N, C-alpha and C positions, 0 to 999 in steps of 0.2 A: 155232901160229897166234895164240893168245891174247896172247903176248908181242909179236908184230908189231902186233896191234890196239892194245895199250896204248901202244906207241911212237908209232903214227900218231895216236892221240887226243891225246897230249902235244904232238906237233908241230902238230896243228890248233889246240890251245889256245894255244900260243906264237905261232903265225902270226896267230891272231885277235886276241890282245892287242896284239901289235906293230902289226897293221893298224889297230886302233882308235886307238892312240896316234898313229901317223903320219898316217892319213887325217883324223882329227878335228883334229889340230893344224894341218894344212895348210888344212882347211876354215875353222877359226877365224881363222887368219892372213889368208886371203882375205877373210873376212867383216869383220873388224875393220880391215883396211887399206883398206876401201872398194871393193875390186875385186869384180867380178861373180862370183857363184857359180852363175849360171844355166846355165853349161856343164857343171856336174857332174851326172852322171846319178844318180838316186835310189838305184839299186842299189849304187853305189860306197860310200854311207854304211851300207848294210845288210850288205854282204858280209862284213866282219870278224865281225859278230855271228853269222852263220851258221857260220863256222869255230869260234867259241867254243862255240856250241851243240853241234856235233858232236864237240867235244873233251871234253865233259862225260861223266860216267858215265850209264848208262841211268836210274838213280834220279834223278839231277839233271835230266836231260832231261824226265822226267815231272813233276818238281816245277816246272820252268819252264812247261810246258804248263798245269798247274793254276793257276799264278800268273797267266798271261795270261787264262785263262778267267774267273777270279775278278775280275781287274782290269778287264776289258772287258765283263763281263756287265752288262746294264742292267736287272736285275730290281729291282722295287720292294721295298724293305725294309719289312717289317711290324714294328710295335712290340709 
């Protein structure tokens, strides 16, 4: 079962990376060619990142969560 899980994680990682490349290159093409990007749903731009996240190891997933918490916490820093 662990071997199957590793294979699926690699597939998710590959699909996510390809999704980022294809979807974002298409988005940038539409954006810079002057065509409307209003018809693109927001989850279309987020979905490849979800595949990448679930393709990571558990330690990397936890590191990503800590990074988001530290990045987006609005605590006032004391000197």
